[in-house]
N, C-alpha and C positions, 0 to 999 in steps of 0.2 A: 307200384313205379313203370318207368319207362324204359325201356329197353334201350344198346347203347346203340348208338351208330354206329354200322358194319361195315368197313372197309378194307376190301381184300386186293391184294397187288399180285398179279399174276406176270406170266411171262414168260419164253423158253429160257432155257439158263444160258446168263452172258446177256446178257442184254440192260442188267443191270441196276436189277429191279429189288434188290436187299440192298443196293443203295441209294433208291429212290427210297424206300420201306423205311430206314433211317433217321435220310436226316426229314423228311415226313413227320415222323414222330416228334425228333428235336422240333422243327419247328412248327405243331400246333400246340407242341408244352408250352416254347417263348409266347404264346400266341394264348396261352391259358383257358386251352383246349385240355382241362386234363382232373384226373385221374382218368390213365389211359392203359388198355389193354394188350399189346402186344403180343404178335401173336405166328411164331419163325414155325408153319405147317410146310415147310422144304423137308427133308429127310435126310437133305445136306443141313443140317441145322449151324448157318455163320450168322443169323441177326445178329448175336451177343456180341462177336468180335467188332461186326459194323457199329455197333454201338457200343461198344467201349464197354459191358459188365461180364461180369466170368453169371461160368452157368455149372453144374454141378448131375445133369438131371434131365434128360426128359421124357414125355409123357409116354412113349412107346417101349421103355425101359422096363418104367413106373411100371406098365400094363405085364410086360415081358415076367417079373419077379413077382407079380402079384400070380401067375400059373404056370411058374413052376419052379417057384422052391417051397417050404414049409412055410406055414406060416404060423408068426407068434401064438404061446397059449394064446387064450381066450382069447380069440380075435377072430372072427371070420372075414372072410378077402376083400367078400364088398367095405367091409370095416379095415383091413388094412387097403384097400385103395382109395381111400379116401382121406384117411391116413394123410397116404404116400403123398398125395395129389396134390395135397397143400403145401410139399416139403421141395416140392420141384419147381414150386412157382420162386423165379429170380427178380429181388423187391428193387426196383431204384429210384431218381428223385423226380417224380413229376409218373411215370411206369408199372408197371408189373409186365415180365416178360414169365411167357409161355412158351416153352419149345414142345411140340406135338410126337421126335422123333419121323423113324424108320416105318413108314405102315406096314400093317399085318402082316405077317406068313403065313403056311400053311397054317393048317385045323383053322379050328371055328373060337374067335376071340368076339361073338355076339354082343355076348355080359359084359365084358371090359369096356367096350367101346361103348357100349346105351352106357355105360355108368358113366365111363368119362365124360360122354355130350352132357348128361343130369351137372355132375361135379362143376365142368364149364358156364351152361345158363346160367345154374346161382353164383353162381364167385363175377361173371362177367355187368348183374344187374350194382354190382361196386365202381362202376366205369360210364364214365363218361363217350368215348370213344374204344373199339377195337382194331386195328390194323394189323388185318394177317399176311405175312408171310408168304405166302404160297408157290405151291411150285404149276408150271402150269397143266399137270392134269386134274388137278384141283381136285386133289387126292378126298381128302380131310371133310370136304365141301358133299362131294357123290357119298359118301359112306354116314352123314348127317351128324357128324361130329364138334363139325362148325355149322354154326344156323348159315340159312343164304342169306348174302352178303346184300345191303341199301346203294352200296356201289364197290364196282369190279372197275380195276383202275388195268389195263393188259401194260404193260412198258415192253416196248417196242424200236430195237437203232431204229436208220431212216430207208436200207435197206430193202429191195422190192421179197426181198426171202422172209424179208421181219415178218413184215406185212401181210404176207403168206397167214403167217402163222397165228400171229395176230388175228388175223380171221377165225383158224383153228377155232381158239381159243374162243375166239364170243359166240360159237358154233357149238363147242363142246354145252358153255357154259347155260347157251339158251337149250338145250337139251335136258340141262339140271334144272329149266323152271326160273329162270333170272330172265326180266325181262327188258328188252335191248333198252330201256330208254335207264340205265343204270350200268351200261357199261359203255365205259370210254377209251381210248389214243391215251395214253402217254410214251411220247418220242421222244428219249434218252443220245445222248454223245450229238444232240444236233448241230450242227458247223451251219449250221447259218443262213444257207443256201438251198440246202435242201428241202426237191419235189415232194411233194406227202403224197401217199398215191393209196388212199385206203377210202372203205368206207362207214368208218368208224369216225366216233364222233372225238373230235380229236383239243383235250382236256387242259395237257401241258408239253409244252417243248423245254426240253432240258439241255443246255446248252455245254457243250464238248468245256471239261475243267480239269486243267494237272493239279492241283491238291488234290482232285480225286486218285486222277492214277498215282503221284507221291505218297501216296497215305495208304493206297494197294505196295507199295515195292517196300513202303516203312512197316508193316505192318502192321499201320494204328491206326486207331477206331475213325470211320471218315465224319461221323458227327464231331472230329477236330479237325476242321479244314475252316478254313481262314472264313466269319462270318458274313465280310463284301464277299466272295464266291460269286462267281453266275451259278454257279446250280447251287445255291443257296437260296439265292434270291427267285430264280426261276421256282422254286419245289416252296419258297415263304407264299409265292402267288397260288399258289395248286393247295394250299392246307386251304388260305382263302375261299377259292370255291367248293373244297371239298363242303368246310365248316359251312357253306352255303347251299349246295340239295343236302345234306343231309338234317340241314334246318327247314329245306322248302319238301322233303319226305316229311316233317311232321317231327321229328326224333329230339 
């Protein structure tokens, strides 16, 4: 079976990567690119809030429980992790969501991490696309819990400081073995007259959108903003570009 095209969205905190991730998932589903496995790999998990679905468990909390509490009689720890893994999957129309939770703390969790990798690899084969909302450090990719992406989107604001951070994330990704041709820049909160100074290939400019700010203030899902909003239009174009990139790479 052909593996899905994995798209990882990274960027420093506050750039709006979770907003982009939620709108991108929504746009891909609307374009017929379903089913999608959405993965929230940021320790501060809030992709479910942007998407407007409930989240009751993370893989991090499941892993901790498997190795810090008693296992039900007749079940070993491997079986317990596999059993709990399915319960951590939040199902929605056109996509399912997994939240990775916080990275491992002190002590060795090599075994449960390897088991989670196995579970995720088995699960993702049933999806057309995997969209990962990642932290800037890409912890789970470095540990191998999430496979290396076919496309890495680095989200930044238009400022010089944001561009320098985007460059450092690109360097980190390359150190993890990701080729430069798979790495793209997404400029968020673009005012239209911003000068973008970066050697990263620009794949999208997402304009400032008052609807997103209003949703944040009201605590409502980002995907609930109007269909004709400026950000949605730009993300629809981004989704089309990503579908082309996946097809070009034989996914």
